[in-house]
Every structure is written in structure tokens, then in C-alpha cells.
DRENSE-754717 format. One record per residue (C-alpha): x, y, z; residue number from 1; residue in three letters. Coordinates in steps of 0.5 Angstrom, whole numbers, m for minus. Each point is the difference from the previous one (the first is absolute). Layout:
<tornus>
<tornu X="X" Y="Y" Z="Z" n="NUM" res="Ala"/>
...
</tornus>
This chain:
<tornus>
<tornu X="0" Y="0" Z="0" n="1" res="Met"/>
<tornu X="3" Y="7" Z="m2" n="2" res="Thr"/>
<tornu X="0" Y="6" Z="5" n="3" res="Ser"/>
<tornu X="m5" Y="3" Z="m4" n="4" res="His"/>
<tornu X="m5" Y="m5" Z="2" n="5" res="Ala"/>
<tornu X="2" Y="m1" Z="7" n="6" res="Lys"/>
<tornu X="m2" Y="7" Z="2" n="7" res="Ile"/>
<tornu X="m7" Y="m1" Z="m2" n="8" res="Phe"/>
<tornu X="m1" Y="m6" Z="4" n="9" res="Glu"/>
<tornu X="3" Y="4" Z="6" n="10" res="Ala"/>
<tornu X="m6" Y="2" Z="3" n="11" res="Gly"/>
<tornu X="0" Y="0" Z="8" n="12" res="Gly"/>
<tornu X="m8" Y="m1" Z="0" n="13" res="Val"/>
<tornu X="m4" Y="m3" Z="m5" n="14" res="Leu"/>
<tornu X="m6" Y="2" Z="m2" n="15" res="Leu"/>
<tornu X="m2" Y="m6" Z="m2" n="16" res="Ala"/>
<tornu X="1" Y="m3" Z="6" n="17" res="Ala"/>
<tornu X="m5" Y="5" Z="3" n="18" res="Val"/>
<tornu X="m5" Y="m1" Z="m5" n="19" res="Leu"/>
<tornu X="0" Y="m6" Z="1" n="20" res="Met"/>
<tornu X="m2" Y="1" Z="8" n="21" res="Met"/>
<tornu X="m5" Y="5" Z="m2" n="22" res="Thr"/>
<tornu X="m8" Y="0" Z="0" n="23" res="Ser"/>
<tornu X="m3" Y="6" Z="3" n="24" res="Gly"/>
<tornu X="1" Y="7" Z="m1" n="25" res="Ser"/>
<tornu X="5" Y="1" Z="6" n="26" res="Tyr"/>
<tornu X="4" Y="m5" Z="m4" n="27" res="Glu"/>
<tornu X="m1" Y="4" Z="m6" n="28" res="Ala"/>
<tornu X="2" Y="6" Z="2" n="29" res="Val"/>
<tornu X="7" Y="m3" Z="3" n="30" res="His"/>
<tornu X="1" Y="m3" Z="m7" n="31" res="Ala"/>
<tornu X="0" Y="6" Z="m3" n="32" res="Gln"/>
<tornu X="4" Y="4" Z="5" n="33" res="Glu"/>
<tornu X="5" Y="m6" Z="m1" n="34" res="Val"/>
<tornu X="0" Y="2" Z="m7" n="35" res="Ser"/>
<tornu X="2" Y="7" Z="1" n="36" res="Glu"/>
<tornu X="6" Y="m2" Z="4" n="37" res="Leu"/>
<tornu X="2" Y="m5" Z="m6" n="38" res="Leu"/>
<tornu X="0" Y="5" Z="m5" n="39" res="Val"/>
<tornu X="3" Y="5" Z="3" n="40" res="Gln"/>
<tornu X="6" Y="m5" Z="2" n="41" res="Ser"/>
<tornu X="1" Y="m3" Z="m7" n="42" res="Phe"/>
<tornu X="m1" Y="8" Z="m3" n="43" res="Ala"/>
<tornu X="7" Y="0" Z="5" n="44" res="Lys"/>
<tornu X="4" Y="m6" Z="m3" n="45" res="Ser"/>
<tornu X="6" Y="1" Z="m4" n="46" res="Lys"/>
<tornu X="m3" Y="m5" Z="m5" n="47" res="Asp"/>
<tornu X="m7" Y="4" Z="m1" n="48" res="Val"/>
<tornu X="4" Y="7" Z="m1" n="49" res="Val"/>
<tornu X="5" Y="m4" Z="m4" n="50" res="Asn"/>
<tornu X="m6" Y="m3" Z="m5" n="51" res="Ala"/>
<tornu X="m3" Y="7" Z="0" n="52" res="Met"/>
<tornu X="6" Y="3" Z="m2" n="53" res="Lys"/>
<tornu X="2" Y="m5" Z="m6" n="54" res="Glu"/>
<tornu X="m8" Y="m1" Z="m3" n="55" res="Phe"/>
<tornu X="0" Y="8" Z="0" n="56" res="Asp"/>
<tornu X="7" Y="0" Z="m4" n="57" res="Ala"/>
<tornu X="m3" Y="m5" Z="m5" n="58" res="Ala"/>
<tornu X="m7" Y="1" Z="m1" n="59" res="Tyr"/>
<tornu X="2" Y="6" Z="m5" n="60" res="Gly"/>
<tornu X="5" Y="m4" Z="m5" n="61" res="Asn"/>
<tornu X="m5" Y="m6" Z="m1" n="62" res="Val"/>
<tornu X="m2" Y="3" Z="m7" n="63" res="Leu"/>
<tornu X="7" Y="1" Z="m2" n="64" res="Thr"/>
<tornu X="3" Y="m6" Z="2" n="65" res="Glu"/>
<tornu X="m5" Y="m4" Z="m3" n="66" res="Asn"/>
<tornu X="1" Y="3" Z="m7" n="67" res="Gly"/>
<tornu X="m7" Y="4" Z="0" n="68" res="Trp"/>
<tornu X="3" Y="7" Z="m1" n="69" res="Val"/>
<tornu X="2" Y="1" Z="m8" n="70" res="Asp"/>
<tornu X="7" Y="4" Z="m3" n="71" res="Ala"/>
<tornu X="m4" Y="6" Z="1" n="72" res="Gly"/>
<tornu X="m2" Y="m1" Z="7" n="73" res="Gly"/>
<tornu X="m7" Y="m2" Z="m2" n="74" res="Val"/>
<tornu X="m4" Y="m4" Z="5" n="75" res="Val"/>
<tornu X="m6" Y="m4" Z="m3" n="76" res="Asp"/>
<tornu X="m3" Y="m5" Z="4" n="77" res="Val"/>
<tornu X="m7" Y="1" Z="m2" n="78" res="Ser"/>
<tornu X="m1" Y="m7" Z="m3" n="79" res="Ala"/>
<tornu X="2" Y="m3" Z="6" n="80" res="Arg"/>
<tornu X="m5" Y="5" Z="4" n="81" res="Arg"/>
<tornu X="m6" Y="m3" Z="m4" n="82" res="Ala"/>
<tornu X="3" Y="m7" Z="0" n="83" res="Glu"/>
<tornu X="m1" Y="1" Z="8" n="84" res="Leu"/>
<tornu X="m6" Y="2" Z="0" n="85" res="Lys"/>
<tornu X="m3" Y="m5" Z="m4" n="86" res="Asp"/>
<tornu X="4" Y="m6" Z="2" n="87" res="Gly"/>
<tornu X="0" Y="1" Z="7" n="88" res="Tyr"/>
<tornu X="m4" Y="6" Z="3" n="89" res="Tyr"/>
<tornu X="m7" Y="m3" Z="m4" n="90" res="Ile"/>
<tornu X="1" Y="m7" Z="m1" n="91" res="Gln"/>
<tornu X="4" Y="m2" Z="6" n="92" res="Gln"/>
<tornu X="m1" Y="5" Z="6" n="93" res="Phe"/>
<tornu X="m7" Y="2" Z="m3" n="94" res="Gly"/>
<tornu X="m2" Y="m7" Z="0" n="95" res="Ala"/>
<tornu X="2" Y="m2" Z="7" n="96" res="Glu"/>
<tornu X="m3" Y="7" Z="2" n="97" res="Tyr"/>
<tornu X="m7" Y="m2" Z="m3" n="98" res="Lys"/>
<tornu X="1" Y="m7" Z="4" n="99" res="Asn"/>
<tornu X="0" Y="4" Z="6" n="100" res="Lys"/>
<tornu X="m5" Y="5" Z="m1" n="101" res="Asn"/>
<tornu X="m6" Y="m3" Z="m2" n="102" res="Ala"/>
<tornu X="2" Y="1" Z="m8" n="103" res="Gly"/>
<tornu X="1" Y="8" Z="1" n="104" res="Arg"/>
<tornu X="5" Y="2" Z="m5" n="105" res="Glu"/>
<tornu X="7" Y="2" Z="3" n="106" res="Ala"/>
<tornu X="1" Y="8" Z="m1" n="107" res="Pro"/>
<tornu X="6" Y="0" Z="m3" n="108" res="Val"/>
<tornu X="m1" Y="2" Z="m7" n="109" res="Ala"/>
<tornu X="4" Y="6" Z="1" n="110" res="Asp"/>
<tornu X="6" Y="m3" Z="5" n="111" res="Ala"/>
<tornu X="5" Y="m2" Z="m5" n="112" res="Val"/>
<tornu X="0" Y="7" Z="m3" n="113" res="Gly"/>
<tornu X="2" Y="3" Z="7" n="114" res="Ala"/>
<tornu X="6" Y="m4" Z="0" n="115" res="Leu"/>
<tornu X="7" Y="3" Z="m1" n="116" res="Ser"/>
<tornu X="4" Y="m3" Z="m5" n="117" res="Asp"/>
<tornu X="5" Y="m4" Z="4" n="118" res="Pro"/>
<tornu X="m6" Y="m2" Z="4" n="119" res="Ser"/>
<tornu X="m3" Y="m4" Z="m6" n="120" res="Val"/>
<tornu X="6" Y="m3" Z="m2" n="121" res="Ile"/>
<tornu X="1" Y="m2" Z="7" n="122" res="Leu"/>
<tornu X="m7" Y="m3" Z="1" n="123" res="Gln"/>
<tornu X="0" Y="m4" Z="m6" n="124" res="Ile"/>
<tornu X="7" Y="m3" Z="2" n="125" res="Tyr"/>
<tornu X="m3" Y="m1" Z="7" n="126" res="Tyr"/>
<tornu X="m7" Y="m2" Z="m1" n="127" res="Ile"/>
<tornu X="m3" Y="m1" Z="m7" n="128" res="Gln"/>
<tornu X="7" Y="m4" Z="m2" n="129" res="Glu"/>
<tornu X="1" Y="m3" Z="7" n="130" res="Asn"/>
<tornu X="m1" Y="m8" Z="m1" n="131" res="Pro"/>
<tornu X="m3" Y="0" Z="7" n="132" res="His"/>
<tornu X="m8" Y="m1" Z="0" n="133" res="Pro"/>
<tornu X="m4" Y="6" Z="3" n="134" res="Leu"/>
<tornu X="1" Y="0" Z="8" n="135" res="Gly"/>
<tornu X="7" Y="m2" Z="m1" n="136" res="Ser"/>
<tornu X="3" Y="5" Z="m4" n="137" res="Lys"/>
<tornu X="5" Y="2" Z="6" n="138" res="His"/>
<tornu X="3" Y="m8" Z="m1" n="139" res="Gln"/>
<tornu X="4" Y="4" Z="m6" n="140" res="Leu"/>
<tornu X="7" Y="2" Z="3" n="141" res="Asp"/>
<tornu X="3" Y="4" Z="m7" n="142" res="Lys"/>
<tornu X="m4" Y="2" Z="m6" n="143" res="Gly"/>
<tornu X="2" Y="m2" Z="m7" n="144" res="Asp"/>
<tornu X="4" Y="7" Z="m2" n="145" res="Asp"/>
<tornu X="7" Y="2" Z="1" n="146" res="Lys"/>
<tornu X="m2" Y="6" Z="5" n="147" res="Ser"/>
<tornu X="4" Y="2" Z="6" n="148" res="Val"/>
<tornu X="m7" Y="0" Z="3" n="149" res="Tyr"/>
<tornu X="m1" Y="m7" Z="m1" n="150" res="Ser"/>
<tornu X="7" Y="m1" Z="3" n="151" res="Gln"/>
<tornu X="m2" Y="3" Z="6" n="152" res="Val"/>
<tornu X="m6" Y="m3" Z="0" n="153" res="His"/>
<tornu X="3" Y="m7" Z="1" n="154" res="Glu"/>
<tornu X="5" Y="3" Z="5" n="155" res="Lys"/>
<tornu X="m6" Y="1" Z="4" n="156" res="Tyr"/>
<tornu X="m6" Y="m2" Z="m1" n="157" res="His"/>
<tornu X="1" Y="m7" Z="3" n="158" res="Pro"/>
<tornu X="1" Y="2" Z="7" n="159" res="Gly"/>
<tornu X="m6" Y="5" Z="0" n="160" res="Ile"/>
<tornu X="m4" Y="m6" Z="m3" n="161" res="Arg"/>
<tornu X="1" Y="m4" Z="6" n="162" res="Arg"/>
<tornu X="0" Y="5" Z="4" n="163" res="Phe"/>
<tornu X="m7" Y="2" Z="m2" n="164" res="Leu"/>
<tornu X="m1" Y="m8" Z="1" n="165" res="Glu"/>
<tornu X="2" Y="0" Z="7" n="166" res="Ala"/>
<tornu X="m4" Y="6" Z="2" n="167" res="Gln"/>
<tornu X="m6" Y="m2" Z="m3" n="168" res="Gly"/>
<tornu X="m1" Y="6" Z="m4" n="169" res="Leu"/>
<tornu X="m4" Y="1" Z="m6" n="170" res="Tyr"/>
<tornu X="6" Y="5" Z="m4" n="171" res="Asp"/>
<tornu X="6" Y="4" Z="1" n="172" res="Val"/>
<tornu X="1" Y="7" Z="m4" n="173" res="Phe"/>
<tornu X="5" Y="5" Z="m1" n="174" res="Leu"/>
<tornu X="m1" Y="7" Z="m2" n="175" res="Tyr"/>
<tornu X="4" Y="6" Z="m2" n="176" res="Arg"/>
<tornu X="m3" Y="6" Z="3" n="177" res="Leu"/>
<tornu X="m3" Y="3" Z="m6" n="178" res="Asp"/>
<tornu X="m5" Y="m6" Z="0" n="179" res="Gly"/>
<tornu X="3" Y="m4" Z="m4" n="180" res="Gln"/>
<tornu X="0" Y="m8" Z="1" n="181" res="Asn"/>
<tornu X="7" Y="m3" Z="m1" n="182" res="Leu"/>
<tornu X="m2" Y="m7" Z="2" n="183" res="Tyr"/>
<tornu X="m5" Y="m5" Z="3" n="184" res="Thr"/>
<tornu X="1" Y="m7" Z="2" n="185" res="Cys"/>
<tornu X="m7" Y="m3" Z="m2" n="186" res="Phe"/>
<tornu X="0" Y="3" Z="m7" n="187" res="Lys"/>
<tornu X="m7" Y="3" Z="m1" n="188" res="Glu"/>
<tornu X="m1" Y="6" Z="m5" n="189" res="Leu"/>
<tornu X="2" Y="5" Z="6" n="190" res="Asp"/>
<tornu X="7" Y="m3" Z="m2" n="191" res="Phe"/>
<tornu X="4" Y="7" Z="m2" n="192" res="Thr"/>
<tornu X="m7" Y="3" Z="m1" n="193" res="Arg"/>
<tornu X="0" Y="8" Z="4" n="194" res="Ser"/>
<tornu X="m5" Y="1" Z="5" n="195" res="Val"/>
<tornu X="m2" Y="6" Z="m3" n="196" res="Tyr"/>
<tornu X="m2" Y="m4" Z="m6" n="197" res="Asp"/>
<tornu X="m8" Y="1" Z="0" n="198" res="Pro"/>
<tornu X="m1" Y="m7" Z="2" n="199" res="Thr"/>
<tornu X="4" Y="1" Z="6" n="200" res="Leu"/>
<tornu X="0" Y="7" Z="2" n="201" res="Ser"/>
<tornu X="m6" Y="m1" Z="5" n="202" res="Ser"/>
<tornu X="2" Y="m7" Z="3" n="203" res="Ser"/>
<tornu X="3" Y="m2" Z="7" n="204" res="Ser"/>
<tornu X="6" Y="m2" Z="m3" n="205" res="Leu"/>
<tornu X="1" Y="7" Z="m3" n="206" res="Ala"/>
<tornu X="m2" Y="3" Z="7" n="207" res="Glu"/>
<tornu X="5" Y="m3" Z="3" n="208" res="Val"/>
<tornu X="5" Y="1" Z="m5" n="209" res="Val"/>
<tornu X="m1" Y="8" Z="0" n="210" res="Lys"/>
<tornu X="0" Y="0" Z="8" n="211" res="Ala"/>
<tornu X="7" Y="m3" Z="0" n="212" res="Ser"/>
<tornu X="3" Y="3" Z="m6" n="213" res="Ala"/>
<tornu X="m2" Y="7" Z="4" n="214" res="Asp"/>
<tornu X="3" Y="m2" Z="7" n="215" res="Ala"/>
<tornu X="6" Y="2" Z="4" n="216" res="Gly"/>
<tornu X="0" Y="m4" Z="5" n="217" res="Asp"/>
<tornu X="4" Y="m7" Z="m1" n="218" res="Lys"/>
<tornu X="m4" Y="m3" Z="4" n="219" res="Asn"/>
<tornu X="m7" Y="1" Z="m3" n="220" res="Phe"/>
<tornu X="m5" Y="m5" Z="m3" n="221" res="Thr"/>
<tornu X="m7" Y="1" Z="m3" n="222" res="Lys"/>
<tornu X="m5" Y="m6" Z="1" n="223" res="Leu"/>
<tornu X="m7" Y="1" Z="m5" n="224" res="Ala"/>
<tornu X="m5" Y="m3" Z="1" n="225" res="Glu"/>
<tornu X="m3" Y="m6" Z="m4" n="226" res="Met"/>
<tornu X="m4" Y="2" Z="m7" n="227" res="Arg"/>
<tornu X="m1" Y="m4" Z="m6" n="228" res="Pro"/>
<tornu X="6" Y="0" Z="m4" n="229" res="Tyr"/>
<tornu X="0" Y="0" Z="m8" n="230" res="Leu"/>
<tornu X="6" Y="m4" Z="m1" n="231" res="Tyr"/>
<tornu X="m1" Y="m5" Z="4" n="232" res="Ser"/>
<tornu X="m7" Y="m1" Z="m3" n="233" res="Tyr"/>
<tornu X="m4" Y="5" Z="5" n="234" res="Gln"/>
<tornu X="2" Y="m5" Z="6" n="235" res="Leu"/>
<tornu X="0" Y="4" Z="6" n="236" res="Pro"/>
<tornu X="8" Y="3" Z="2" n="237" res="Ala"/>
<tornu X="3" Y="3" Z="4" n="238" res="Ser"/>
<tornu X="7" Y="4" Z="0" n="239" res="Phe"/>
<tornu X="5" Y="2" Z="5" n="240" res="Val"/>
<tornu X="7" Y="5" Z="m2" n="241" res="Ser"/>
<tornu X="5" Y="2" Z="2" n="242" res="Ala"/>
<tornu X="6" Y="5" Z="m2" n="243" res="Pro"/>
<tornu X="7" Y="m3" Z="m2" n="244" res="Ile"/>
<tornu X="6" Y="5" Z="2" n="245" res="Phe"/>
<tornu X="7" Y="m1" Z="m3" n="246" res="Asp"/>
<tornu X="3" Y="3" Z="7" n="247" res="Gly"/>
<tornu X="m4" Y="7" Z="0" n="248" res="Asp"/>
<tornu X="m2" Y="0" Z="m7" n="249" res="Gln"/>
<tornu X="m7" Y="m2" Z="m2" n="250" res="Lys"/>
<tornu X="0" Y="m5" Z="m6" n="251" res="Ile"/>
<tornu X="m6" Y="m4" Z="m1" n="252" res="Gly"/>
<tornu X="m6" Y="m3" Z="3" n="253" res="Val"/>
<tornu X="m1" Y="m8" Z="2" n="254" res="Leu"/>
<tornu X="m7" Y="m2" Z="0" n="255" res="Val"/>
<tornu X="m3" Y="m7" Z="3" n="256" res="Phe"/>
<tornu X="m7" Y="m2" Z="m3" n="257" res="Gln"/>
<tornu X="m3" Y="m4" Z="6" n="258" res="Leu"/>
<tornu X="m3" Y="m7" Z="m1" n="259" res="Pro"/>
<tornu X="m8" Y="1" Z="0" n="260" res="Pro"/>
<tornu X="m4" Y="0" Z="6" n="261" res="Gly"/>
<tornu X="6" Y="3" Z="4" n="262" res="Leu"/>
</tornus>
């Protein structure tokens, strides 16, 4: 096991253990308090800080490193954007959304259009072309591309995934201070999507990201109430966040999506 994997498994208080012992409202409050301590602790860990910096540095180079910028500096991913919309958002996500929402159409017709060009390419490599089935996309350690981003992903993702599973979390996110997502563990359609995207801007996720991005206190945490969440097929979702500091410089936001029912 690499040192990068170990740091994500070193939590002193396990949320999963608390959840196994809880049943009433008092215990649920306790589990929420533990989640706040957990996100605060891991936002301060050296490997989370390094992961944040490395994902941030790599994100903007995805297009160039994968040959999507021509000699004139022009980027055209329109064909892949249309492919992502029709092939994944409508057919795969849309079909599962219908199954879980009494036949209602998923409100994602314009969701692909809101993605940045690097995000389109990353969603293709890590979601659409991911060989693992829906619900298991997080099993992919490295996208089939040439980017430094995918090298960074391969370096940190296995440890984050083991941490997520050990703690009983639903998902783990890294955000820039401007609200741009750089990483999610579970690889739903919020992966590389800004919280200022119209499909997310009023969500509990956006609430906690914005709060921690604005916070000046290294010990700050923000827990949002459980509400239906689009990219988890409208299942109730709650999120907790903490700012990530590199020394005295705030560099990002760590978010946990808590398991349903907490």
C-alpha cells in the first residue's frame, strides 16, 4: 500500500462505526458531529493538501496533453460534447433516473452545455468510456488518456476510495475556491462540474462549497441539511465541507457526501 493510500485510512474516529451503532435522533446528531470532525481532520492532512494542489495544476492541461488543441490554439470538442450528451446523459443516466423517479425525465438536457471543455473530456474518460458499470465508476484508477491529471488520479484515487469505503461515505470531492470541481471519488455527473452550474447552484452541495470557500477559519466546517440531489438520482443527500489550507494560504475545499439516512 502506498503512503498516499495510508493517509486516507488513518482516521481516528470511524463514521462507519458510529452509523452501525445509531438508530435515534440523538445518535444521528452524534454521527453528523463525527462527520464534521472527520472532514476537518482530513482537510488538514498532508496528502489531501498535496492532492488538491496537484489536481488543480493538472486540470487545465487536459486538452493540450490529449491533443485537443490544434496548431492555431483552437479547441473544438463539440462532437465529443454531443456524444457525451446523447450517449451518457440521456441514454444511461436518463434511463436510470427514470427507473428511480417513476418514469420522469431527467432535467439534464442543458447540463453538458454548462461544462467547460476540460470537464467534457474528463467526463468522457472517467464516466462515459469508463468500463465499469453504473454505480461502480469509482473502481477505475486511471483514465485511458495521456494527461498528467490521470497520473495524479492514479496516485491518489485508490487511497481515497479505500477511505470512502472504510468510513461509509457516499462520495468525496475536491473543489477550487471558485467552485470548480477537480475530483470526485464516486464519478457521478457532478465530477468536474462547477457548483455555479445552473443544475447545482441551489443545491446543498453548492451551499457547503461556497461556505468553506469563503471561510477564514482553518477549523471551519459546514454541514447542509439533507435534500433531494439531482446527480444522485434525486435521492436525499447531505454534504459536509471544510476549507483546505496550505500553511496560511487557503487553496480549496474538501467535501463529503454523507450516506443516505444520516
